[in-house]
N, CA, C and O of each residue as an XYZ file, in Angstrom:
544
protein
N       0.840     -1.072     -0.001
C       0.325      0.090     -0.257
C       0.625      1.155      0.305
O      -0.044      2.155      0.048
N       1.584      1.217      1.115
C       2.655      3.046      0.989
C       3.459      2.475     -0.289
O       3.912      3.542     -0.704
N       3.840      1.691     -1.009
C       4.838      1.655     -2.131
C       4.057      1.982     -3.292
O       4.519      2.704     -4.176
N       2.692      1.407     -3.350
C       1.530      2.220     -4.266
C       1.360      3.531     -4.145
O       1.259      4.150     -5.204
N       1.293      4.209     -3.017
C       0.996      5.411     -2.665
C       2.505      6.474     -3.330
O       2.550      7.500     -4.008
N       3.220      5.876     -2.915
C       4.554      6.544     -3.437
C       5.154      6.361     -4.461
O       6.122      7.085     -4.692
N       4.772      5.334     -5.406
C       4.714      5.406     -6.832
C       3.692      6.338     -7.612
O       4.010      6.683     -8.750
N       2.556      6.744     -7.107
C       1.955      7.650     -7.552
C       1.904      9.028     -7.205
O       1.312      9.908     -7.830
N       2.773      9.185     -5.840
C       3.536     10.461     -5.656
C       4.525     10.838     -6.188
O       4.810     12.031     -6.295
N       5.220      9.901     -6.614
C       5.902      9.571     -7.583
C       5.998     10.459     -9.076
O       6.726     11.355     -9.503
N       4.861      9.692     -9.587
C       4.303     10.111    -10.516
C       3.863     11.245    -10.703
O       4.175     11.908    -11.692
N       3.000     11.688     -9.707
C       2.012     12.927     -9.842
C       3.269     14.216    -10.035
O       3.162     15.155    -10.824
N       4.554     13.953     -9.018
C       5.147     14.685     -9.139
C       6.008     15.384    -10.047
O       6.449     16.514     -9.837
N       6.388     14.224    -11.732
C       7.160     14.111    -12.316
C       5.986     14.478    -13.281
O       6.499     15.005    -14.268
N       4.902     14.434    -13.385
C       3.959     14.961    -14.095
C       3.766     16.739    -13.797
O       3.718     17.409    -14.828
N       3.688     17.278    -12.863
C       3.568     18.470    -12.513
C       5.094     18.740    -13.139
O       5.034     19.472    -14.127
N       6.263     18.374    -12.840
C       7.250     19.075    -12.850
C       7.676     19.519    -14.289
O       8.070     20.542    -14.850
N       7.388     18.207    -14.596
C       7.264     18.273    -16.611
C       6.450     19.030    -17.105
O       6.947     19.920    -17.797
N       4.741     19.014    -16.964
C       3.668     19.736    -16.949
C       3.960     21.137    -17.030
O       3.777     21.621    -18.148
N       4.535     22.233    -15.768
C       4.479     23.559    -15.405
C       5.196     23.780    -16.794
O       4.425     24.309    -17.595
N       6.393     23.537    -17.285
C       6.822     24.556    -18.121
C       6.582     24.793    -19.377
O       6.655     25.724    -20.179
N       6.135     23.197    -19.309
C       5.396     23.501    -20.952
C       3.635     23.886    -21.049
O       3.025     24.059    -22.105
N       3.245     23.935    -20.130
C       2.403     24.422    -19.905
C       2.171     26.382    -19.824
O       1.299     27.160    -20.210
N       3.511     26.511    -19.093
C       3.431     28.116    -19.487
C       4.234     28.496    -20.519
O       4.469     29.688    -20.721
N       4.711     27.574    -21.237
C       5.052     28.050    -22.520
C       3.988     27.890    -23.859
O       3.943     28.646    -24.830
N       3.245     26.816    -23.641
C       2.048     27.026    -24.587
C       0.759     27.675    -24.398
O      -0.311     27.393    -24.937
N       1.104     28.871    -23.285
C      -0.570     28.970    -23.505
C      -0.303     30.457    -24.026
O       0.787     30.998    -23.845
N      -1.381     31.096    -24.695
C      -1.478     32.563    -25.083
C      -1.898     33.340    -23.776
O      -2.437     33.042    -22.710
N      -1.310     34.663    -24.463
C      -1.975     35.823    -23.519
C      -3.068     35.653    -23.166
O      -3.499     34.726    -23.853
N      -3.996     36.068    -22.330
C      -5.303     35.462    -22.018
C      -6.022     37.283    -22.471
O      -7.205     37.508    -22.729
N      -5.036     38.192    -22.449
C      -5.663     39.176    -22.788
C      -6.567     39.229    -24.380
O      -7.699     39.683    -24.549
N      -5.689     38.639    -25.373
C      -5.510     38.349    -26.803
C      -7.004     38.482    -26.865
O      -7.792     39.378    -27.168
N      -7.099     37.001    -26.382
C      -8.295     36.027    -26.575
C      -9.934     36.790    -26.783
O     -10.750     36.584    -27.681
N     -10.022     37.657    -25.672
C     -11.171     38.718    -25.862
C     -10.932     39.581    -26.447
O     -11.600     40.526    -26.031
N      -9.831     40.071    -27.878
C      -9.860     40.871    -28.845
C      -9.943     40.397    -30.016
O      -9.649     39.221    -30.228
N     -10.367     41.240    -31.008
C     -10.178     40.775    -32.185
C     -12.141     40.317    -32.472
O     -13.228     40.480    -31.917
N     -11.527     39.665    -33.746
C     -13.384     38.764    -34.254
C     -13.245     37.502    -33.543
O     -12.187     37.041    -33.115
N     -14.785     36.812    -33.425
C     -14.885     36.024    -33.455
C     -13.857     34.865    -34.023
O     -13.179     34.125    -33.312
N     -13.893     34.873    -35.381
C     -12.667     33.586    -36.043
C     -11.532     33.723    -35.527
O     -10.765     32.785    -35.309
N     -11.305     34.915    -35.276
C      -9.465     35.377    -34.416
C      -9.801     34.346    -33.221
O      -9.296     33.225    -33.276
N     -10.817     34.766    -31.917
C     -10.793     34.339    -30.982
C     -10.640     32.920    -31.044
O      -9.743     32.378    -30.397
N     -11.831     31.928    -32.125
C     -12.070     30.883    -32.504
C     -10.693     30.478    -32.829
O     -10.421     29.452    -32.205
N      -9.535     30.965    -33.705
C      -8.708     30.704    -33.637
C      -7.485     30.282    -33.032
O      -6.714     29.339    -33.204
N      -7.580     31.870    -31.809
C      -6.329     31.376    -30.936
C      -6.984     30.505    -30.086
O      -6.130     30.070    -29.314
N      -8.075     30.026    -29.833
C      -8.262     29.348    -28.737
C      -7.814     27.617    -29.592
O      -6.841     26.939    -29.262
N      -8.761     27.265    -30.630
C      -8.026     26.350    -31.274
C      -6.735     25.748    -30.780
O      -6.520     24.821    -29.999
N      -5.845     26.640    -31.547
C      -4.596     26.657    -31.288
C      -3.565     26.660    -29.489
O      -2.423     26.397    -29.112
N      -4.796     27.105    -28.917
C      -4.173     26.780    -27.313
C      -4.537     25.485    -27.229
O      -3.740     24.588    -26.953
N      -5.754     25.314    -27.462
C      -6.297     23.813    -27.510
C      -5.465     22.572    -27.592
O      -5.389     21.637    -26.795
N      -4.538     22.874    -29.336
C      -4.205     22.017    -29.716
C      -2.728     21.652    -29.219
O      -2.092     20.650    -29.544
N      -2.229     22.909    -28.173
C      -0.904     23.423    -27.858
C      -1.333     22.050    -26.528
O      -0.685     21.011    -26.405
N      -2.400     22.384    -25.788
C      -2.670     21.695    -24.666
C      -3.076     20.496    -24.843
O      -3.204     19.875    -23.788
N      -3.358     19.866    -25.889
C      -3.395     18.371    -25.924
C      -2.251     18.056    -26.647
O      -2.268     16.827    -26.716
N      -0.928     18.612    -27.424
C       0.245     17.992    -27.596
C       0.586     17.252    -26.611
O       0.723     16.028    -26.597
N       0.806     18.445    -25.287
C       1.243     18.738    -23.973
C       0.710     17.563    -23.176
O       1.343     17.390    -22.135
N      -0.301     16.693    -23.385
C      -0.883     15.810    -22.424
C      -0.555     14.510    -23.585
O      -0.659     13.345    -23.202
N      -0.180     14.808    -24.932
C       0.030     13.367    -25.076
C       1.650     13.172    -25.114
O       2.243     12.093    -25.100
N       2.233     14.502    -25.167
C       3.461     13.986    -24.613
C       3.992     13.534    -22.590
O       4.979     13.037    -22.048
N       3.070     13.910    -22.273
C       3.041     13.810    -20.835
C       2.804     12.057    -21.119
O       3.766     11.289    -21.150
N       1.515     11.643    -21.295
C       1.162     10.366    -21.106
C       2.356      9.392    -21.802
O       2.850      8.438    -21.201
N       2.702      9.760    -23.058
C       3.936      9.196    -23.243
C       4.922      9.353    -22.794
O       5.594      8.351    -23.038
N       5.587     10.197    -22.125
C       6.692     10.411    -20.968
C       6.374      9.491    -19.792
O       7.301      8.879    -19.262
N       4.864      9.325    -19.261
C       4.555      8.409    -18.159
C       4.442      7.393    -18.492
O       4.710      6.669    -17.533
N       4.176      6.796    -19.377
C       4.171      5.387    -19.924
C       5.258      4.809    -20.299
O       5.349      3.581    -20.310
N       6.474      5.796    -20.748
C       7.971      5.629    -20.437
C       8.118      5.090    -19.475
O       8.352      3.917    -19.185
N       7.971      6.017    -18.908
C       8.935      5.703    -16.900
C       8.124      4.771    -16.150
O       8.519      4.363    -15.058
N       6.982      4.387    -16.664
C       6.189      3.145    -16.359
C       7.031      1.822    -16.331
O       7.392      1.018    -15.471
N       7.191      2.006    -17.891
C       7.716      0.656    -18.915
C       9.426      0.784    -17.474
O       9.318     -0.040    -16.565
N      10.384      1.468    -17.418
C      11.549      1.654    -17.147
C      10.769      1.191    -15.525
O      11.111      0.095    -15.082
N      10.074      1.762    -14.953
C       9.972      1.164    -13.413
C       9.454     -0.280    -13.068
O       9.462     -0.806    -11.955
N       9.065     -0.737    -14.085
C       9.101     -2.411    -14.461
C       9.595     -3.165    -14.413
O       9.624     -4.190    -13.732
N      10.383     -2.514    -15.621
C      11.911     -3.208    -16.111
C      13.284     -3.416    -14.475
O      14.006     -4.378    -14.213
N      13.130     -2.100    -13.749
C      13.949     -2.377    -12.682
C      13.363     -3.148    -11.836
O      13.868     -4.241    -11.575
N      12.243     -2.756    -11.270
C      11.324     -4.330    -10.351
C      11.799     -5.917    -10.882
O      11.988     -6.819    -10.066
N      11.934     -6.080    -12.123
C      11.962     -7.057    -12.372
C      13.298     -7.749    -12.111
O      13.477     -8.910    -11.742
N      14.560     -6.426    -12.484
C      15.722     -6.402    -12.296
C      16.165     -6.616    -10.363
O      17.211     -7.110     -9.940
N      14.972     -6.058     -9.489
C      16.068     -5.957     -8.213
C      15.591     -7.681     -8.010
O      16.399     -8.483     -7.541
N      14.032     -8.147     -8.478
C      14.036     -9.510     -8.187
C      14.836    -10.589     -8.638
O      14.823    -11.689     -8.086
N      15.659    -10.259     -9.802
C      16.315    -11.000    -10.340
C      17.528    -11.342     -9.311
O      17.873    -12.402     -8.789
N      17.939    -10.268     -9.245
C      18.952     -9.369     -7.918
C      19.082    -10.086     -6.767
O      20.135    -10.630     -6.434
N      17.714    -10.128     -5.920
C      17.169    -11.141     -4.783
C      17.399    -12.229     -5.063
O      18.100    -12.849     -4.263
N      16.945    -12.906     -6.241
C      17.086    -14.319     -6.136
C      18.903    -14.485     -6.205
O      19.575    -15.015     -5.321
N      19.318    -14.021     -7.194
C      21.096    -14.146     -7.132
C      21.475    -13.792     -5.792
O      22.596    -14.300     -5.808
N      21.409    -13.495     -5.106
C      21.498    -12.981     -4.044
C      21.766    -14.088     -2.844
O      22.813    -14.315     -2.239
N      20.353    -14.748     -2.694
C      19.935    -15.376     -1.847
C      20.606    -17.310     -2.625
O      20.692    -18.458     -2.191
N      20.767    -16.917     -3.321
C      21.520    -18.123     -4.170
C      22.903    -18.305     -3.399
O      23.326    -19.285     -2.786
N      23.644    -16.684     -3.686
C      25.240    -16.763     -3.587
C      24.327    -16.958     -1.738
O      24.217    -18.171     -1.914
N      23.990    -16.849     -0.995
C      24.046    -17.012      0.628
C      24.210    -18.473      0.970
O      25.150    -19.148      1.389
N      22.965    -18.715      0.643
C      23.116    -20.443      0.484
C      24.023    -21.120     -0.127
O      23.910    -22.304      0.189
N      25.128    -20.891     -1.071
C      25.891    -21.602     -1.155
C      27.083    -21.297     -0.420
O      27.960    -22.156     -0.334
N      27.225    -20.120      0.147
C      28.533    -19.726      0.680
C      28.280    -20.475      2.670
O      29.250    -20.675      3.400
N      26.868    -20.730      3.092
C      26.654    -21.334      3.809
C      26.808    -22.691      3.590
O      26.983    -23.370      4.601
N      26.779    -23.448      2.155
C      27.477    -24.924      2.193
C      28.972    -25.290      2.143
O      29.658    -26.272      2.427
N      29.193    -23.864      1.577
C      31.207    -23.576      1.717
C      31.498    -23.439      3.298
O      32.179    -24.353      3.763
N      31.130    -22.550      4.087
C      31.200    -22.833      5.270
C      30.983    -24.158      5.974
O      31.862    -24.558      6.738
N      29.651    -25.019      5.737
C      29.497    -26.297      6.491
C      30.844    -27.009      5.761
O      31.411    -27.802      6.512
N      31.203    -26.921      4.973
C      32.259    -28.020      3.856
C      33.612    -27.684      4.862
O      34.279    -28.637      5.262
N      33.977    -26.300      5.245
C      34.886    -25.967      5.610
C      35.296    -26.586      7.270
O      36.223    -27.190      7.810
N      34.047    -26.038      7.616
C      33.854    -26.985      9.218
C      34.214    -28.150      9.426
O      34.985    -28.515     10.314
N      33.449    -29.111      8.270
C      33.430    -30.488      8.527
C      34.863    -30.835      8.274
O      35.426    -31.680      8.970
N      35.495    -30.185      7.260
C      36.886    -30.657      6.882
C      37.864    -30.459      8.195
O      38.610    -31.359      8.578
N      37.770    -29.157      8.845
C      38.575    -28.622      9.686
C      38.608    -29.187     11.035
O      39.521    -29.050     11.850
N      37.261    -29.988     11.222
C      37.110    -30.957     12.671
C      37.033    -32.133     12.040
O      36.397    -32.874     12.789
N      37.302    -32.638     11.180
C      37.456    -34.044     10.688
C      36.469    -34.794     11.158
O      36.727    -35.993     11.259
N      35.429    -34.441     11.470
C      34.375    -35.949     11.601
C      33.015    -35.668     11.346
O      32.488    -34.562     11.232
N      32.580    -36.622     11.281
C      31.064    -37.074     11.075
C      30.108    -36.015     12.093
O      28.978    -35.608     11.825
N      30.904    -35.711     13.314
C      29.945    -35.039     14.333
C      29.923    -33.540     13.552
O      28.926    -32.886     13.855
N      30.895    -32.837     12.544
C      30.368    -31.543     12.509
C      29.356    -31.638     11.371
O      28.873    -30.624     10.868
N      29.008    -33.015     10.927
C      28.404    -32.876      9.610
C      26.740    -32.288     10.275
O      25.950    -31.427      9.888
N      26.746    -33.063     11.206
C      24.905    -33.726     11.617
C      24.998    -31.971     12.620
O      24.381    -31.822     13.675
N      25.840    -30.894     12.015
C      25.589    -29.692     13.283
C      25.075    -28.795     12.128
O      25.485    -28.943     10.976
N      24.075    -27.770     12.513
C      23.209    -27.305     11.367
C      24.476    -25.595     10.477
O      25.500    -25.102     10.949
N      24.010    -25.370      9.659
C      24.779    -24.467      8.733
C      25.013    -23.031      9.723
O      26.061    -22.392      9.817
N      24.017    -22.818     10.249
C      24.376    -21.558     11.492
C      24.926    -21.844     12.264
O      25.789    -20.981     12.426
N      25.045    -22.802     13.147
C      26.020    -23.109     14.088
C      27.675    -23.035     13.088
O      28.707    -22.545     13.547
N      27.562    -23.562     11.883
C      28.890    -23.326     11.563
C      29.247    -21.958     10.620
O      30.414    -21.881     10.235
N      28.367    -20.938     10.249
C      28.517    -19.763     10.047
C      29.289    -19.053     11.604
O      30.382    -18.491     11.672
N      28.362    -19.297     12.668
C      29.014    -18.851     14.004
C      30.247    -19.234     14.144
O      31.029    -18.396     14.594
N      30.712    -20.465     13.836
C      32.243    -21.072     14.186
C      32.985    -20.578     13.164
O      34.192    -20.739     13.340
N      32.691    -20.047     12.187
C      33.701    -19.366     11.396
C      33.830    -17.812     11.636
O      34.864    -17.159     11.775
N      32.757    -17.462     11.648
C      32.916    -15.983     12.220
C      33.959    -15.842     13.563
O      34.713    -14.879     13.697
N      33.873    -16.908     14.478
C      34.517    -16.721     15.825
C      35.856    -16.867     15.276
O      36.683    -15.984     15.504
N      36.190    -17.983     14.509
C      37.781    -18.121     14.122
C      38.340    -17.343     13.398
O      39.541    -17.371     13.131
N      37.119    -16.146     12.783
C      37.932    -15.199     11.993
C      38.440    -13.752     12.694
O      39.254    -12.869     12.426
N      37.158    -14.141     14.089
C      37.724    -12.932     14.858
C      38.890    -13.178     15.792
O      39.463    -12.475     16.624
N      39.019    -14.238     15.428
C      40.130    -14.850     16.300
C      41.921    -14.554     15.489
O      42.962    -14.084     15.946
N      41.632    -14.970     14.475
C      42.371    -14.632     13.208
C      42.766    -12.738     13.444
O      43.836    -12.148     13.594
N      41.495    -12.314     13.386
C      41.785    -10.887     13.867
C      42.382    -10.434     14.841
O      42.727     -9.264     15.004
N      42.566    -11.459     15.654
C      43.061    -10.253     17.422
C      44.678    -11.440     17.451
O      45.659    -11.132     18.128
N      44.628    -12.737     16.594
C      46.406    -12.965     16.739
C      47.059    -11.899     15.566
O      48.207    -11.540     15.827
N      46.515    -11.397     14.409
C      47.585    -10.981     13.805
C      47.320     -9.567     14.375
O      48.005     -8.675     13.875
N      46.533     -9.252     15.238
C      47.295     -7.561     15.713
C      47.608     -7.899     16.954
O      48.107     -6.792     17.158
N      47.779     -8.506     18.084
C      48.599     -9.208     18.509
C      50.323     -9.166     18.136
O      51.153     -8.467     18.715
N      50.573    -10.102     17.031
C      51.735    -10.176     16.337
C      52.256     -9.183     16.023
O      53.422     -9.073     16.402
N      51.774     -8.247     15.364
C      51.619     -6.664     15.095
C      52.677     -6.194     16.164
O      53.890     -6.312     15.991
N      52.194     -5.742     17.095
C      53.039     -5.372     18.894
C      54.332     -5.700     18.907
O      54.999     -5.538     19.929
């Protein structure tokens, strides 16, 4: 729900940000609409209407293009999340194998991957402490 609201707010902001300069450019002076013959006023109103229609068409196209870009980015995000999850699972498997090889027994194979990760992290911390002590 919040994501949909943000999406609509962003779309509206983009629409206003793009439309304001174009609308200012496309508008004819209001004072000249009331002067002149009826045909001149109708012609000027038609020009204004055509300019607004053209602006609206451009904005709709930009909005459509932006929506396509957003959909494409969402797909890329989902693909990246899937790949990241695969990398994390593979890393857990590797840590289990390392733990299994370092403890050299079947007991290590029965431990969970989370325990193996914690042991590996503790070993890394100990190695860092030993390196710091060796530098002194």
